Residue frames as a rotation matrix with the C-alpha (Angstrom) as fourth column:
MET 1
0.704 -0.638 -0.313 -13.46
0.676 0.737 0.017 -27.91
0.220 -0.224 0.950 -27.08
ARG 2
0.909 -0.392 -0.143 -10.68
-0.259 -0.799 0.542 -26.25
-0.327 -0.456 -0.828 -25.16
GLY 3
-0.018 -0.937 -0.348 -7.87
-0.998 -0.006 0.067 -28.41
-0.065 0.348 -0.935 -26.57
TYR 4
0.975 0.179 0.129 -6.70
-0.167 0.981 -0.103 -31.84
-0.145 0.079 0.986 -27.59
ALA 5
-0.065 -0.991 -0.118 -3.52
-0.979 0.040 0.201 -33.91
-0.194 0.128 -0.973 -27.95
ILE 6
0.880 0.029 -0.475 -2.41
-0.152 0.963 -0.222 -37.18
0.451 0.267 0.852 -29.28
ILE 7
0.209 -0.794 0.571 0.14
-0.974 -0.119 0.192 -38.75
-0.084 -0.597 -0.798 -26.94
SER 8
-0.321 -0.366 -0.874 2.05
-0.330 0.908 -0.258 -41.92
0.888 0.205 -0.412 -26.56
LYS 9
0.644 0.628 -0.437 1.00
0.172 0.438 0.883 -44.21
0.745 -0.643 0.174 -23.75
ASP 10
-0.035 -0.687 -0.725 4.14
0.983 0.106 -0.147 -43.15
0.178 -0.718 0.672 -21.85
GLY 11
0.474 0.443 -0.761 2.88
0.677 -0.736 -0.007 -39.59
-0.563 -0.512 -0.649 -21.95
SER 12
-0.654 -0.744 -0.139 4.99
0.456 -0.534 0.712 -38.06
-0.603 0.402 0.689 -24.73
PHE 13
0.276 0.718 -0.639 3.20
-0.169 -0.618 -0.768 -35.33
-0.946 0.320 -0.049 -26.65
LEU 14
-0.308 -0.319 0.896 2.92
0.736 0.517 0.437 -36.21
-0.603 0.794 0.075 -30.36
GLU 15
-0.817 0.123 0.563 0.65
0.332 -0.699 0.634 -33.57
0.472 0.705 0.530 -31.75
GLY 16
0.016 0.927 -0.376 -2.30
0.990 0.038 0.135 -31.39
0.139 -0.374 -0.917 -30.83
ASP 17
-0.336 0.029 0.941 -3.49
0.095 -0.993 0.064 -27.98
0.937 0.111 0.331 -29.67
LEU 18
0.013 0.282 -0.959 -3.50
0.975 0.211 0.075 -27.50
0.223 -0.936 -0.273 -25.87
PRO 19
0.926 0.320 0.199 -4.28
0.248 -0.916 0.316 -24.24
0.284 -0.243 -0.928 -24.10
ALA 20
0.160 -0.940 0.300 -1.11
0.005 -0.303 -0.953 -22.14
0.987 0.154 -0.044 -23.49
SER 21
0.246 0.026 0.969 -1.89
-0.897 -0.372 0.238 -22.09
0.366 -0.928 -0.069 -19.73
ILE 22
0.963 0.129 0.238 -1.25
-0.212 0.906 0.366 -25.88
-0.169 -0.402 0.900 -19.49
ASP 23
-0.115 -0.987 0.115 2.14
-0.842 0.158 0.515 -27.35
-0.526 -0.038 -0.849 -18.87
LYS 24
0.420 0.388 -0.820 2.02
-0.863 0.450 -0.229 -29.70
0.280 0.804 0.524 -21.84
ASP 25
-0.436 -0.679 -0.591 4.61
-0.433 0.734 -0.523 -32.14
0.789 0.028 -0.614 -20.62
ARG 26
-0.924 0.139 0.356 3.10
-0.316 0.247 -0.916 -32.53
-0.216 -0.959 -0.184 -17.07
PHE 27
-0.033 0.999 -0.026 -0.46
-0.876 -0.041 -0.481 -32.68
-0.482 0.007 0.876 -18.43
CYS 28
0.295 0.085 -0.952 0.35
-0.793 0.577 -0.194 -35.39
0.533 0.812 0.238 -20.98
ILE 29
-0.703 -0.646 -0.298 2.30
-0.301 0.649 -0.699 -37.44
0.645 -0.401 -0.651 -18.46
MET 30
-0.804 0.445 0.394 -0.47
-0.423 0.038 -0.905 -37.21
-0.417 -0.895 0.158 -15.89
CYS 31
0.208 0.903 -0.376 -3.15
-0.945 0.086 -0.315 -38.11
-0.252 0.421 0.871 -18.43
ALA 32
-0.002 -0.316 -0.949 -1.17
-0.549 0.793 -0.264 -41.15
0.836 0.520 -0.175 -19.55
ALA 33
-0.944 -0.329 0.029 -0.72
-0.186 0.457 -0.870 -42.22
0.273 -0.826 -0.493 -15.87
THR 34
-0.420 0.855 0.306 -4.42
-0.735 -0.122 -0.667 -41.76
-0.533 -0.505 0.679 -15.25
PHE 35
0.405 0.530 -0.745 -5.36
-0.880 0.447 -0.160 -43.85
0.249 0.721 0.647 -18.25
GLY 36
-0.376 -0.632 -0.678 -2.82
-0.379 0.772 -0.510 -46.48
0.846 0.066 -0.530 -17.13
ALA 37
-0.906 0.123 0.404 -4.34
-0.382 0.172 -0.908 -46.62
-0.181 -0.977 -0.109 -13.65
GLY 38
0.063 0.992 -0.108 -7.82
-0.889 0.007 -0.458 -47.03
-0.454 0.125 0.882 -15.20
ASP 39
0.297 -0.013 -0.955 -6.58
-0.747 0.619 -0.241 -49.77
0.594 0.785 0.174 -17.45
THR 40
-0.805 -0.568 -0.174 -4.89
-0.287 0.628 -0.723 -51.63
0.520 -0.532 -0.669 -14.59
ALA 41
-0.593 0.675 0.439 -8.20
-0.584 0.016 -0.812 -51.48
-0.555 -0.738 0.385 -12.62
GLN 42
0.319 0.751 -0.579 -10.14
-0.940 0.173 -0.294 -52.72
-0.120 0.638 0.761 -15.67
ARG 43
-0.176 -0.478 -0.860 -7.77
-0.603 0.743 -0.290 -55.61
0.778 0.468 -0.419 -16.14
GLU 44
-0.889 -0.092 0.448 -8.52
-0.442 0.424 -0.790 -56.78
-0.118 -0.901 -0.418 -12.60
ILE 45
-0.056 0.940 0.335 -12.07
-0.403 0.286 -0.869 -57.51
-0.913 -0.184 0.363 -13.81
GLY 46
-0.229 -0.160 0.960 -10.90
0.557 0.788 0.264 -59.05
-0.799 0.595 -0.091 -17.09
GLN 47
0.766 0.473 0.435 -11.33
0.629 -0.414 -0.657 -56.03
-0.131 0.778 -0.615 -19.41
GLU 48
-0.519 -0.839 0.164 -9.19
0.855 -0.506 0.118 -53.37
-0.016 0.201 0.979 -21.06
ALA 49
0.050 0.449 -0.892 -9.93
0.335 -0.849 -0.408 -49.70
-0.941 -0.279 -0.192 -20.55
ARG 50
-0.010 0.023 1.000 -10.96
0.986 -0.165 0.014 -47.89
0.165 0.986 -0.020 -23.78
GLU 51
-0.038 0.099 0.994 -11.68
0.172 -0.980 0.104 -44.47
0.984 0.175 0.020 -22.15
VAL 52
-0.308 -0.046 -0.950 -11.22
0.950 -0.061 -0.305 -42.63
-0.044 -0.997 0.062 -18.93
ILE 53
0.073 0.407 0.910 -13.23
0.397 -0.849 0.348 -39.44
0.915 0.336 -0.224 -18.24
ILE 54
-0.667 -0.229 -0.709 -12.46
0.734 -0.362 -0.574 -36.90
-0.125 -0.904 0.410 -15.57
ARG 55
0.081 0.818 0.570 -15.71
0.761 -0.420 0.495 -34.84
0.644 0.394 -0.656 -15.17
ASN 56
-0.736 -0.048 -0.676 -16.20
0.564 -0.597 -0.571 -31.37
-0.376 -0.801 0.466 -13.74
GLY 57
0.028 0.898 -0.440 -18.71
0.433 -0.407 -0.804 -28.59
-0.901 -0.168 -0.400 -14.11
ASP 58
0.213 0.028 -0.977 -17.42
-0.534 -0.834 -0.141 -26.76
-0.818 0.551 -0.163 -17.14
TYR 59
0.427 -0.143 -0.893 -15.77
-0.830 0.330 -0.450 -29.40
0.359 0.933 0.023 -19.28
ASN 60
0.927 -0.081 0.366 -14.25
-0.095 0.893 0.440 -32.87
-0.362 -0.443 0.820 -19.12
ILE 61
-0.247 -0.917 -0.313 -10.79
-0.938 0.145 0.315 -34.37
-0.243 0.372 -0.896 -19.68
ILE 62
0.842 0.502 0.199 -11.50
-0.389 0.819 -0.421 -37.39
-0.375 0.277 0.885 -21.88
ILE 63
-0.293 -0.956 0.000 -8.64
-0.840 0.258 0.477 -39.90
-0.456 0.140 -0.879 -22.39
ARG 64
0.764 0.626 0.160 -9.31
-0.446 0.691 -0.569 -42.47
-0.467 0.363 0.806 -25.14
ALA 65
-0.217 -0.778 0.589 -7.11
0.107 0.581 0.807 -45.28
-0.970 0.238 -0.043 -26.53
LEU 66
0.310 0.195 -0.931 -6.57
-0.865 -0.348 -0.361 -44.73
-0.395 0.917 0.061 -30.27
ASP 67
0.590 -0.222 -0.776 -4.49
-0.320 0.818 -0.478 -47.87
0.741 0.531 0.412 -30.71
PRO 68
0.726 -0.292 -0.623 -2.05
0.628 0.651 0.426 -49.96
0.281 -0.701 0.656 -28.58
LYS 69
-0.219 -0.940 -0.261 0.48
0.968 -0.175 -0.182 -47.18
0.126 -0.292 0.948 -28.47
ARG 70
-0.868 -0.118 0.483 -1.45
0.179 -0.980 0.082 -43.86
0.464 0.158 0.872 -28.61
LEU 71
-0.289 0.770 -0.569 -4.01
0.869 -0.038 -0.493 -41.98
-0.401 -0.637 -0.658 -26.59
LEU 72
-0.299 0.306 0.904 -6.33
0.429 -0.803 0.413 -39.08
0.853 0.511 0.109 -27.55
LEU 73
-0.581 0.134 -0.803 -6.84
0.729 -0.354 -0.586 -36.35
-0.363 -0.926 0.108 -24.91
VAL 74
-0.273 0.542 0.795 -9.75
0.476 -0.642 0.601 -34.00
0.836 0.543 -0.083 -25.29
ILE 75
-0.810 0.215 -0.546 -10.55
0.396 -0.486 -0.779 -31.13
-0.433 -0.847 0.308 -22.94
GLY 76
-0.741 0.637 -0.214 -14.15
-0.634 -0.558 0.536 -30.76
0.222 0.533 0.817 -23.78
THR 77
0.123 0.894 0.431 -17.26
-0.858 0.314 -0.407 -32.88
-0.499 -0.319 0.806 -24.27
GLU 78
-0.226 -0.124 0.966 -17.87
0.152 0.975 0.161 -36.40
-0.962 0.183 -0.202 -25.58
GLU 79
0.817 0.529 0.230 -19.39
0.347 -0.132 -0.929 -34.80
-0.461 0.838 -0.291 -28.63
ASP 80
0.589 -0.690 -0.421 -16.05
-0.767 -0.642 -0.020 -33.02
-0.256 0.334 -0.907 -29.19
VAL 81
-0.321 -0.672 0.667 -14.31
-0.390 0.736 0.554 -36.41
-0.863 -0.082 -0.498 -29.13
SER 82
0.206 0.522 0.828 -16.71
0.557 0.633 -0.537 -37.74
-0.804 0.572 -0.160 -31.81
ASP 83
0.962 0.160 -0.220 -16.24
-0.054 -0.681 -0.730 -34.70
-0.267 0.714 -0.647 -33.95
LEU 84
0.244 -0.956 -0.164 -12.46
-0.861 -0.291 0.416 -34.83
-0.446 0.039 -0.894 -33.68
LEU 85
-0.365 -0.368 0.855 -12.34
-0.055 0.925 0.375 -38.55
-0.929 0.090 -0.359 -34.46
ALA 86
0.587 0.646 0.489 -14.53
0.513 0.171 -0.841 -37.96
-0.627 0.744 -0.231 -37.45
LYS 87
0.865 -0.352 -0.358 -12.23
-0.486 -0.767 -0.420 -35.24
-0.127 0.537 -0.834 -38.75
MET 88
-0.099 -0.938 0.332 -9.23
-0.723 0.297 0.623 -37.46
-0.683 -0.179 -0.708 -38.11
GLY 89
-0.038 0.199 0.979 -10.81
0.338 0.925 -0.175 -40.29
-0.941 0.324 -0.102 -40.09
ASN 90
0.899 0.403 0.173 -11.55
0.315 -0.321 -0.893 -38.01
-0.304 0.857 -0.416 -42.99
ALA 91
0.605 -0.723 -0.333 -7.91
-0.747 -0.661 0.078 -36.81
-0.277 0.202 -0.940 -43.00
GLN 92
-0.174 -0.717 0.675 -6.48
-0.437 0.671 0.600 -40.26
-0.882 -0.190 -0.430 -43.31
C-alpha cells in the first residue's frame, strides 16, 4: 500500500498517511468528486455506489464509502483495503 486517507464526502482530509509527493487537499477533493460522480451514475440505475476503483498498472486508487459521511481512500490493492479495514475494526 502506498497510502491511505479517511476523508469526508466533501473531500476534507480527516486522517491518514499519504505519500509526501501528493497534494493532499487536491487529491482528497478529487477523490470525493470521483466517488460522487460514480454514486450519481449508480443512482440513475437505482443503486448507491459503495466503491469506485481507478485502475492502472502499478497500483489502484480505491475509494470506498465507510458510512454516509466518510470515505476511505487507498492507494494500493483491494487486499490492502481489506487489511486496513480489518485493522480499523480491531482498533475500535
